[in-house]
C-alpha positions in Angstrom: 0.2 -0.6 29.8 -3.5 -1.0 29.1 -4.4 -0.4 25.5 -7.4 1.7 26.5 -5.2 4.2 28.3 -3.4 5.3 25.2 -6.0 4.6 22.6 -8.9 7.1 23.2 -12.0 5.7 21.5 -15.0 7.2 23.3 -15.7 9.5 20.3 -14.8 7.0 17.6 -17.9 5.3 16.1 -17.7 1.5 15.8 -16.9 0.2 12.3 -19.9 -0.8 10.2 -18.6 -4.3 9.7 -16.2 -6.6 11.7 -12.6 -6.1 10.6 -10.5 -9.3 10.4 -6.7 -9.4 10.0 -4.3 -12.3 9.7 -4.3 -12.8 13.5 -7.9 -12.3 14.3 -10.7 -9.7 14.8 -9.6 -6.1 15.5 -11.1 -4.9 18.8 -13.2 -1.7 18.7 -10.5 0.2 20.7 -7.9 -0.8 18.0 -9.8 0.9 15.2 -9.8 4.6 14.2 -10.4 6.3 10.8 -8.3 7.8 8.1 -8.7 11.6 7.8 -9.8 12.5 4.2 -8.3 15.4 2.3 -9.2 17.2 -0.9 -6.5 17.7 -3.5 -7.9 21.2 -3.9 -6.9 22.3 -0.4 -3.9 24.6 0.0 -0.7 22.7 -0.5 0.8 24.0 2.7 -2.1 22.6 4.7 -1.7 19.3 3.0 2.0 19.2 3.6 1.5 19.9 7.3 -1.0 17.1 7.5 1.3 14.7 5.7 4.2 15.6 8.1 1.9 15.2 11.1 0.1 12.0 10.2 2.6 10.2 7.9 -0.1 9.8 5.2 -2.4 11.9 3.0 -5.8 10.3 2.1 -6.8 12.2 -1.1 -10.4 11.8 -2.2 -11.0 11.8 -6.0 -7.5 12.7 -7.1 -7.8 10.5 -10.2 -10.8 10.5 -12.7 -13.0 7.6 -11.6 -13.6 6.4 -15.2 -9.8 6.1 -15.8 -9.4 3.9 -12.7 -12.4 1.7 -13.7 -11.1 1.4 -17.2 -7.8 0.0 -15.8 -9.7 -2.3 -13.5 -11.7 -3.7 -16.4 -8.5 -4.3 -18.4 -6.9 -6.1 -15.5 -9.8 -8.5 -14.9 -10.2 -9.0 -18.7 -6.6 -10.2 -18.7 -7.2 -12.5 -15.7 -10.5 -13.9 -16.8 -9.0 -17.0 -18.5 -7.8 -18.2 -15.1 -11.4 -18.8 -14.1 -11.2 -16.3 -11.2 -14.4 -14.4 -12.1 -18.0 -15.5 -11.4 -19.8 -16.5 -14.6 -22.1 -13.9 -16.1 -20.3 -11.0 -14.4 -18.5 -8.1 -15.9 -14.7 -7.9 -15.7 -14.9 -4.3 -14.2 -16.9 -5.7 -11.3 -14.2 -8.2 -10.4 -16.5 -10.7 -8.7 -14.8 -13.9 -7.4 -16.2 -17.2 -8.4 -16.9 -18.6 -4.9 -17.3 -22.1 -6.3 -13.6 -22.2 -6.7 -10.9 -23.0 -4.1 -9.7 -19.6 -2.8 -6.2 -21.0 -2.3 -5.8 -21.4 -6.0 -6.1 -17.6 -6.3 -3.5 -16.1 -3.9 -2.6 -12.4 -3.8 1.0 -11.5 -4.8 3.0 -11.0 -1.6 0.3 -12.5 0.6 -0.3 -16.0 -0.6 1.8 -19.2 -0.4 5.1 -19.4 -2.3 7.2 -22.1 -3.9 10.9 -22.7 -3.1 11.9 -19.7 -5.2 9.5 -17.3 -3.4 7.1 -17.2 -6.3 3.4 -17.3 -5.4 1.6 -20.5 -6.2 -1.5 -20.2 -8.4 -0.7 -21.3 -11.9 -2.3 -19.3 -14.7 -3.9 -16.9 -12.3 -0.5 -15.8 -10.8 1.1 -15.8 -14.3 -1.5 -13.4 -15.6 -1.4 -11.2 -12.4 2.4 -10.8 -12.9 2.0 -10.2 -16.6 -0.4 -7.3 -15.9 2.6 -5.2 -14.6 4.0 -5.1 -18.2 0.8 -4.4 -20.0 0.7 -1.0 -21.8 -2.6 0.0 -20.3 -0.9 -0.3 -16.9 2.8 0.6 -17.2 2.5 3.2 -19.9 -0.9 4.8 -19.0 -2.1 4.1 -15.5 1.3 4.4 -13.8 2.0 7.6 -15.7 -1.4 9.2 -15.1 -0.9 13.0 -15.5 -3.2 13.8 -12.6 -1.0 11.8 -10.2 2.3 12.9 -11.6 1.3 16.5 -11.5 0.1 16.4 -7.9 3.3 14.6 -6.7 5.5 17.1 -8.5 3.8 20.1 -6.9 3.1 18.6 -3.5 6.6 17.5 -2.9 8.3 20.5 -4.6 10.4 18.0 -6.7 9.0 19.5 -9.9 10.7 18.1 -13.0 12.9 15.9 -10.7 9.9 13.7 -9.7 10.4 10.2 -11.0 8.1 7.2 -10.8 9.8 3.8 -10.4 9.2 0.7 -12.5 9.0 -1.4 -9.4 5.3 -1.2 -8.6 3.1 -3.8 -7.0 -0.2 -4.4 -8.6 -1.9 -6.6 -6.1 -5.3 -8.3 -5.9 -6.9 -9.7 -2.7 -9.5 -12.4 -3.3 -12.2 -12.9 -0.7 -11.2 -14.8 2.5 -7.5 -15.2 1.5 -4.5 -14.2 3.6 -4.1 -10.4 4.0 -1.0 -8.2 3.8 1.1 -8.3 6.9 2.7 -5.4 8.8 5.5 -3.4 7.0 6.8 -0.1 5.9 8.2 0.6 2.4 11.7 1.7 3.3 12.3 -2.0 3.9 12.2 -2.5 0.2 14.1 0.7 -0.8 17.2 0.6 1.5 19.7 1.3 -1.3 18.8 5.0 -1.5 17.8 7.9 0.7 14.7 7.6 2.8 13.0 10.4 0.8 10.7 8.3 -1.5 7.0 8.6 -1.5 4.4 5.8 -2.1 1.1 6.4 -3.8 -1.3 3.6 -2.9 -4.1 3.6 -5.5 -7.2 1.5 -4.9 -8.4 0.4 -8.4 -12.1 0.2 -7.7 -14.4 0.8 -4.8 -13.4 -1.1 -1.6 -15.9 -1.6 1.2 -14.7 -1.2 4.8 -14.4 -5.0 5.1 -13.1 -5.5 1.5 -9.4 -5.9 2.2 -8.2 -2.3 1.9 -5.1 -0.9 3.4 -5.1 0.0 7.1 -2.6 2.5 8.5 -1.1 2.5 12.0 -1.8 5.7 13.8 1.4 7.7 13.9 3.1 4.7 12.4 5.6 6.8 10.6 7.3 7.7 13.8 7.4 4.1 15.0 8.7 2.9 11.7 11.6 5.4 11.8 12.3 4.5 15.4 12.5 0.8 14.5 14.9 1.5 11.6 17.1 3.8 13.7 17.3 1.4 16.6 18.4 -1.4 14.4 21.1 0.7 12.8 22.3 1.9 16.1 22.6 -1.6 17.3 24.4 -2.6 14.0 27.0 0.1 14.5 27.6 -1.0 18.0 28.4 -4.5 16.7 30.8 -3.1 14.1 28.8 -3.7 11.0 29.3 -1.5 7.9 26.3 0.3 6.4 25.9 -2.4 3.7 26.3 -5.2 6.2 23.7 -3.6 8.4 21.2 -3.4 5.5 21.7 -7.1 4.7 21.4 -8.0 8.4 18.2 -6.0 8.8 16.7 -7.6 5.7 17.6 -11.1 7.0 15.9 -10.3 10.3 12.6 -9.3 8.7 9.9 -11.9 8.3 9.3 -13.5 4.9 8.5 -10.8 2.3 10.0 -8.0 4.4 7.3 -8.0 7.1 7.6 -6.6 10.6 4.8 -9.0 11.6 2.2 -11.2 10.1 -0.5 -10.0 12.4 -1.7 -6.4 12.8 -3.8 -7.2 15.8 -0.9 -8.3 17.9 1.5 -5.7 16.5 -1.0 -3.0 17.4 -1.4 -4.3 20.9 2.3 -4.5 21.5 2.9 -0.9 20.4 -0.4 0.4 21.8 -1.5 2.1 18.6 -4.7 2.0 16.6 -5.2 1.0 13.1 -6.9 3.6 10.9 -9.4 2.3 8.4 -11.8 3.6 5.7 -13.9 2.8 2.7 -12.2 3.6 -0.6 -13.6 4.8 -3.9 -12.2 4.5 -7.4 -10.2 7.8 -7.8 -8.9 7.9 -4.3 -5.1 7.9 -3.6 -3.2 7.5 -0.3 0.3 9.0 -0.2 2.5 7.8 2.6 6.1 8.1 3.8 8.7 5.3 3.5 8.3 4.7 7.3 4.5 4.7 7.5 3.5 1.3 8.9 0.6 -0.3 7.2 -1.1 -3.6 6.5 -4.5 -4.8 5.2 -7.6 -6.5 6.4 -8.8 -9.8 5.1 -11.3 -9.3 2.3 -14.7 -10.3 3.8 -16.8 -8.4 1.2 -20.2 -10.0 1.2 -20.6 -9.7 -2.6 -17.2 -11.5 -3.3 -15.7 -8.4 -4.8 -12.0 -8.8 -5.4 -9.9 -6.0 -4.0 -7.4 -4.5 -6.5 -4.8 -1.8 -5.8 -1.3 -0.8 -6.7 1.8 0.7 -5.0 3.4 3.4 -7.1 6.7 4.8 -5.7 8.2 8.2 -6.5 11.6 9.7 -5.8 13.5 12.9 -6.2 15.9 12.1 -9.0 18.3 14.9 -7.9 19.0 12.9 -4.7 20.4 9.3 -4.3 17.6 6.8 -4.7 17.3 3.0 -4.9 18.2 2.3 -8.5 16.6 -1.2 -8.4 13.4 0.6 -9.3 14.4 2.3 -12.6 12.4 5.4 -13.4 9.3 4.9 -15.6 8.3 8.5 -15.8 9.3 12.1 -15.0 7.4 15.2 -14.7 8.5 18.2 -16.7 7.4 21.1 -14.5 9.2 24.0 -12.9 10.2 23.0 -9.3 8.5 24.9 -6.6 10.6 26.9 -4.2 9.4 25.2 -1.2 10.5 21.6 -0.7 9.4 19.1 2.0 
């Protein structure tokens, strides 16, 4: 099947910059654009869009100043590692390009030691430490604007819980990008009703290493999951054995594939891209397939973003991610 036959692109403008992923340059016919939404739109409209697309790209959900304050705190913490260019402000997050980029790997994307821990010395130590800093775990992760929107959008109300297991990830220029995956891979010990909020912590140019989402990837992700479990049942595996077998068959780090380019060609689906601004949030389902581009920002801006996951505490959920926050609001009558 020819890619062009199933990927209409005649009306899609070409990206303003070449987009590189782990396995090469995305072709023009492989690229589309995320559909932006406003948090002020009617909730029913937003819910229908989320169900249809598998994601919701919300512009300006969080106050920009709050996001930049957290970004500044992060890079102030990491500054002793030598990652920042001399004479620049922490909030700008400018990489010192005189340094070897391999000494500054992103968590989950860089090389690892025998224990699966990213190499990178003090830089990685501080990046991991940031997850436990009060400005992050007690303030940013519990931001009332995000909690309130999740509670109302999902209809979970006071049952909406944020999980401690977040992933605060940087992407230094020209380093390895995030491979292809969906989040249910990491949350199999609970129902598939969780929701991820990906929060870019700063402005991200189109070629700055932001997340990219496979078009209708949520249907493909669910299909991949269901097909594996059907096969596991046919071979007589129990549910727990099937989970373990599935995890063993994933690539390192729980990936479906290292390369978005080849994965997109195999499944004849486009990758949806955009520029992000501080304050934006993308909500996506546990089966929404996503990855990232390689950070090719010409100003050496380090991409920073975090995955925050939410569950309905009235339903079984993966207890590995213990709740960090709950909303105290009256549940809406309508649930997703």
